[in-house]
C-alpha positions as CSV (number, residue, x, y, z in Angstrom):
1,M,-36.0,-127.4,94.2
2,K,-39.4,-126.5,93.5
3,K,-40.2,-130.2,92.4
4,L,-38.9,-132.0,95.5
5,P,-41.8,-131.7,97.7
6,G,-44.3,-132.9,94.9
7,L,-41.8,-135.6,94.0
8,A,-41.6,-136.8,97.7
9,L,-45.5,-137.1,97.7
10,I,-45.7,-138.9,94.3
11,G,-42.8,-141.4,95.4
12,A,-44.6,-141.9,98.4
13,L,-47.7,-143.1,96.7
14,V,-45.5,-145.0,94.2
15,G,-44.2,-146.6,97.4
16,I,-47.4,-147.8,98.8
17,A,-48.8,-149.0,95.3
18,F,-45.8,-151.3,94.9
19,G,-46.1,-152.5,98.5
20,I,-49.7,-153.6,97.9
21,N,-48.4,-155.3,94.9
22,A,-45.7,-157.1,96.8
23,I,-48.4,-158.6,99.1
24,A,-51.3,-159.1,96.1
25,P,-48.9,-159.5,93.0
26,A,-52.1,-159.8,90.9
27,V,-53.2,-156.1,91.8
28,S,-51.4,-153.8,89.2
29,P,-49.4,-151.1,90.7
30,L,-49.8,-148.8,88.0
31,A,-53.5,-149.0,88.1
32,L,-53.1,-148.2,91.8
33,C,-50.8,-145.3,90.9
34,V,-53.5,-143.8,88.7
35,A,-56.1,-144.5,91.6
36,F,-54.0,-143.1,94.5
37,G,-53.4,-139.9,92.5
38,F,-57.1,-139.6,91.5
39,I,-58.0,-140.3,95.3
40,V,-55.9,-137.7,96.7
41,A,-56.9,-135.1,94.4
42,N,-60.8,-135.7,94.5
43,F,-61.2,-136.6,97.9
44,A,-58.9,-134.5,99.9
45,A,-56.8,-131.9,97.5
46,W,-53.5,-132.1,95.5
47,P,-51.3,-129.8,97.5
48,D,-50.3,-126.7,95.8
49,W,-46.5,-127.3,96.5
50,A,-46.9,-130.5,94.8
51,I,-48.2,-129.2,91.3
52,P,-44.7,-128.4,90.1
53,A,-43.5,-132.0,90.2
54,N,-46.4,-133.2,88.1
55,S,-45.5,-132.2,84.7
56,F,-42.0,-133.4,85.2
57,A,-43.2,-136.8,86.4
58,S,-45.9,-137.3,83.8
59,K,-43.7,-136.3,80.8
60,R,-40.0,-136.8,81.7
61,L,-40.0,-139.7,84.2
62,M,-42.7,-141.7,82.2
63,R,-40.9,-141.3,79.0
64,I,-37.6,-142.6,80.7
65,G,-39.9,-145.5,82.0
66,V,-41.1,-146.4,78.5
67,A,-37.6,-146.3,77.3
68,L,-36.6,-148.6,79.9
69,L,-39.2,-151.2,78.8
70,G,-36.9,-152.1,76.3
71,A,-35.5,-154.4,78.8
72,Q,-38.3,-156.6,78.4
73,V,-38.0,-157.3,74.6
74,S,-36.5,-160.6,74.1
75,V,-35.4,-161.9,70.5
76,A,-35.0,-165.2,72.4
77,S,-38.7,-165.3,73.3
78,L,-39.6,-164.9,69.8
79,R,-37.1,-168.0,68.9
80,A,-38.6,-169.8,71.5
81,I,-42.3,-169.7,70.3
82,G,-41.3,-170.0,66.5
83,V,-43.1,-169.0,63.4
84,K,-46.7,-170.2,64.8
85,G,-46.2,-168.2,68.0
86,V,-45.4,-164.9,66.0
87,V,-48.1,-165.4,63.7
88,T,-50.6,-166.0,66.8
89,V,-49.2,-162.9,68.5
90,L,-49.6,-160.8,65.4
91,L,-53.0,-162.2,64.8
92,V,-54.3,-161.5,68.2
93,V,-52.7,-158.0,68.5
94,T,-54.2,-156.9,65.2
95,F,-57.5,-158.1,65.8
96,T,-57.5,-156.6,69.2
97,I,-56.6,-153.1,68.1
98,F,-59.0,-152.9,65.1
99,G,-61.7,-154.8,66.5
100,I,-62.0,-152.6,69.7
101,L,-61.7,-149.6,67.5
102,L,-64.5,-150.8,65.4
103,L,-66.4,-151.7,68.8
104,S,-65.8,-148.2,70.0
105,K,-67.4,-146.8,66.8
106,L,-70.5,-148.8,66.9
107,F,-71.0,-147.7,70.6
108,G,-70.7,-144.2,69.6
109,M,-67.5,-143.5,71.4
110,T,-65.4,-140.1,70.4
111,G,-62.0,-139.2,71.0
112,D,-58.9,-141.7,71.5
113,L,-60.6,-143.8,74.4
114,G,-61.2,-146.7,72.0
115,L,-57.6,-146.6,70.5
116,L,-56.2,-146.6,74.3
117,I,-58.3,-149.7,75.4
118,G,-57.5,-151.6,72.2
119,I,-53.9,-151.0,72.7
120,G,-53.9,-151.6,76.3
121,F,-55.6,-154.8,75.8
122,G,-53.4,-155.7,72.7
123,I,-50.0,-155.0,74.1
124,C,-49.3,-154.6,78.0
125,G,-52.0,-152.9,79.7
126,A,-51.4,-149.6,81.5
127,T,-47.8,-149.7,80.3
128,A,-48.9,-149.5,76.8
129,V,-51.5,-146.8,77.6
130,A,-48.7,-144.6,79.2
131,A,-46.5,-145.1,76.2
132,I,-48.8,-144.2,73.7
133,R,-50.2,-141.1,75.5
134,P,-48.2,-138.4,74.0
135,Q,-48.9,-139.7,70.4
136,T,-52.7,-139.3,71.0
137,R,-55.2,-136.4,71.7
138,A,-56.4,-138.5,74.8
139,T,-57.7,-136.6,77.8
140,E,-56.5,-137.4,81.3
141,E,-60.0,-138.8,82.1
142,E,-59.9,-141.1,79.0
143,I,-56.4,-142.4,79.9
144,S,-57.7,-143.1,83.6
145,Y,-61.0,-144.4,82.3
146,A,-58.9,-146.8,80.1
147,I,-56.6,-147.7,82.6
148,A,-59.4,-148.8,85.1
149,L,-61.1,-150.9,82.5
150,I,-58.0,-152.8,81.5
151,S,-57.2,-153.5,85.2
152,L,-60.8,-154.7,85.8
153,C,-60.8,-157.0,83.1
154,G,-57.2,-158.2,83.7
155,T,-58.3,-158.9,87.1
156,L,-61.5,-160.9,86.3
157,S,-59.1,-163.0,84.0
158,I,-57.3,-164.6,87.0
159,V,-60.5,-166.1,88.1
160,V,-62.4,-166.7,84.8
161,L,-59.8,-168.1,82.6
162,P,-58.8,-171.1,84.7
163,F,-62.5,-172.1,85.3
164,L,-63.1,-172.0,81.6
165,G,-59.7,-173.8,81.0
166,H,-60.5,-176.7,83.2
167,L,-64.1,-177.0,81.4
168,M,-62.3,-177.3,78.1
169,H,-59.9,-179.7,79.6
170,L,-56.8,-177.5,78.3
171,D,-53.4,-178.9,78.5
172,D,-50.6,-176.6,80.6
173,R,-49.1,-175.3,77.3
174,T,-52.2,-174.5,75.4
175,F,-53.7,-172.5,78.7
176,G,-50.2,-170.8,79.1
177,A,-50.2,-169.7,75.5
178,W,-54.0,-168.5,75.9
179,T,-52.9,-166.4,79.1
180,G,-50.2,-164.8,77.3
181,A,-52.2,-163.8,74.4
182,A,-55.5,-162.7,76.3
183,V,-54.4,-161.0,79.4
184,H,-53.1,-157.4,79.4
185,D,-50.7,-156.6,82.4
186,V,-47.7,-158.8,82.9
187,G,-48.3,-159.3,86.6
188,Q,-52.0,-160.5,85.6
189,V,-50.7,-162.9,83.1
190,I,-48.3,-164.4,85.7
191,A,-50.9,-164.7,88.3
192,T,-53.4,-166.4,85.9
193,A,-51.0,-168.9,84.7
194,S,-49.8,-169.4,88.4
195,V,-53.2,-170.7,89.1
196,W,-53.0,-173.2,86.6
197,S,-49.3,-174.8,86.6
198,P,-45.5,-173.7,86.5
199,A,-45.5,-175.1,83.1
200,A,-48.3,-172.6,82.2
201,V,-46.5,-169.5,83.5
202,S,-43.5,-170.3,81.5
203,A,-45.5,-170.5,78.3
204,A,-47.6,-167.7,79.3
205,I,-44.5,-165.4,79.8
206,I,-43.1,-166.1,76.4
207,I,-46.0,-165.1,74.5
208,K,-46.6,-162.1,76.7
209,L,-43.2,-160.7,76.2
210,S,-43.4,-161.2,72.4
211,R,-46.6,-158.8,72.6
212,V,-44.2,-156.2,74.2
213,C,-42.2,-156.3,71.3
214,L,-44.8,-154.8,69.1
215,L,-44.7,-151.6,71.5
216,A,-42.3,-149.6,69.4
217,P,-43.8,-149.9,65.9
218,I,-47.0,-149.2,67.2
219,V,-45.8,-145.6,68.9
220,L,-43.9,-144.9,65.7
221,T,-47.4,-145.5,63.6
222,L,-49.2,-143.1,66.1
223,S,-46.4,-140.7,66.0
224,V,-46.9,-140.3,62.2
225,R,-50.7,-140.2,62.6
226,H,-50.4,-137.5,65.3
227,R,-48.1,-135.2,62.9
228,R,-50.7,-135.6,60.5
229,Y,-53.4,-134.5,62.8
230,L,-51.1,-131.5,63.7
231,K,-50.5,-130.5,60.2
232,S,-54.3,-130.7,59.6
233,Q,-54.5,-128.1,62.3
234,G,-52.4,-125.8,60.7
235,Q,-48.7,-124.6,61.0
236,S,-49.0,-122.9,64.2
237,A,-50.2,-126.2,65.9
238,I,-46.9,-127.6,64.7
239,E,-45.0,-125.1,66.0
240,T,-46.8,-125.1,69.4
241,V,-46.8,-128.7,69.7
242,K,-43.5,-130.4,68.5
243,I,-44.1,-134.1,68.1
244,P,-40.9,-135.6,66.4
245,L,-41.3,-138.3,63.9
246,I,-39.8,-140.8,66.1
247,P,-39.7,-140.0,69.6
248,L,-36.9,-140.0,71.7
249,F,-38.1,-142.2,74.2
250,V,-39.0,-144.7,71.4
251,L,-35.2,-144.4,70.3
252,G,-34.4,-145.2,74.1
253,F,-36.8,-148.2,73.9
254,I,-35.2,-149.4,70.8
255,A,-31.5,-148.9,72.1
256,V,-32.4,-150.7,75.5
257,A,-33.8,-153.5,73.7
258,I,-30.5,-153.9,71.4
259,L,-28.4,-153.7,74.5
260,Q,-30.3,-156.5,76.2
261,N,-30.0,-158.7,73.4
262,V,-26.6,-158.1,72.4
263,F,-25.1,-158.2,75.8
264,T,-25.5,-160.5,78.7
265,F,-26.1,-158.5,82.0
266,P,-26.5,-159.9,85.4
267,T,-30.1,-161.0,86.3
268,Q,-30.2,-158.7,89.3
269,F,-29.1,-155.9,86.9
270,H,-31.8,-156.6,84.4
271,N,-34.4,-157.0,87.3
272,D,-33.5,-153.5,88.7
273,V,-34.1,-152.0,85.1
274,V,-37.3,-153.4,85.1
275,T,-38.2,-152.5,88.2
276,T,-36.9,-148.8,87.7
277,S,-39.3,-148.5,84.6
278,K,-42.1,-149.6,86.2
279,V,-41.7,-147.0,89.2
280,L,-41.0,-144.1,86.9
281,L,-44.2,-145.2,84.9
282,G,-46.1,-145.3,88.5
283,A,-44.7,-141.7,89.2
284,G,-46.2,-140.4,85.9
285,L,-49.4,-142.3,86.3
286,V,-49.8,-140.7,89.9
287,A,-49.1,-137.3,88.3
288,L,-51.7,-138.0,85.5
289,G,-54.4,-139.4,88.1
290,S,-54.1,-136.1,90.3
291,G,-55.2,-134.2,87.3
292,V,-58.4,-136.3,86.9
293,R,-61.8,-135.1,88.4
294,W,-64.6,-137.4,89.0
295,R,-67.3,-135.3,87.4
296,A,-65.2,-135.7,84.0
297,I,-64.9,-139.5,84.5
298,R,-69.0,-139.7,84.9
299,A,-69.4,-137.4,81.8
300,I,-67.8,-140.3,79.9
301,G,-70.6,-142.4,80.7
302,P,-71.2,-146.4,81.1
303,K,-70.8,-147.4,77.2
304,P,-66.9,-147.6,77.2
305,M,-67.3,-150.0,80.2
306,L,-70.0,-152.0,78.5
307,M,-68.1,-151.7,75.5
308,G,-64.6,-153.0,77.4
309,M,-66.5,-156.0,78.9
310,I,-67.7,-157.2,75.4
311,A,-64.2,-156.8,74.0
312,W,-62.8,-158.9,76.8
313,V,-64.8,-161.6,76.2
314,I,-64.4,-161.7,72.3
315,V,-60.6,-161.0,72.7
316,A,-60.2,-163.9,75.1
317,G,-62.2,-166.1,72.6
318,V,-60.0,-165.2,69.6
319,A,-56.8,-165.7,71.5
320,L,-58.0,-169.1,72.3
321,A,-59.0,-169.7,68.8
322,A,-55.6,-168.5,67.4
323,V,-53.8,-170.7,69.9
324,R,-55.6,-174.0,68.9
325,I,-55.4,-173.2,65.1
326,T,-51.6,-172.3,65.0
327,G,-50.9,-175.5,67.7
328,I,-48.2,-173.5,69.6
């Protein structure tokens, strides 16, 4: 019962975020959720009666949301893009993650901020950041910073990529594949491709959903990494912070993905599951945003922003090169 008032506040902010997204689809509702939690906490005050709901939303609800993301994994999408498409996706995602990790070191960034940005750029934006959060040592400020940067670059893509596509005289399929490989958030992928043509949207969605398929193995890899870190801190740390080898929400993600591909569900039911996933993730991100303070964001400094903008340009170039070389 103590959680209900806080959940009501969180639910209201999530509702506003998704209402704005319904009017302006290019605006990421998950980025708005973080922003709303941050704004209330920093420019008003996060109510004491809402605090009991924060941990529940940022952990349990968010993990259920990640598990339900499995509904977006489609084996049919992988078959549709063929071997060339799979190779393109693997090349772009691998280069994005490791390239941004290298850039973050060159810029002297500490902590897991570079990892958050790399996986957010490489997989599915704010959703991926939320999914990997339990398997990292990232602070709430780093998570909020990464989501803000990813949202900014994805929004810029809506304007910049079509402009460059016309300059290079790309056809519908090539531009769609480029968008699906280079843009981060699903909504921003659709918005960018929609500026071009319906055919580009179809190609973009297929490539984008193929990137989502890599979320589970990446979370598993990070889980092993995090367990090793805990062991290096001593037995007491392992007992205090119990991280299973395969997180329960990853097993849920895999189970939902299997059900999605083995059985045929009504379209409306599938859409409802996807929406529920986003809403639960949004609730968790509102709670996360409410714990972030502006002074801590400011302390991170401008370097990650500059690094992220450089990474955005490089990743877009690599994605286009991969699409053209493989010929998807």
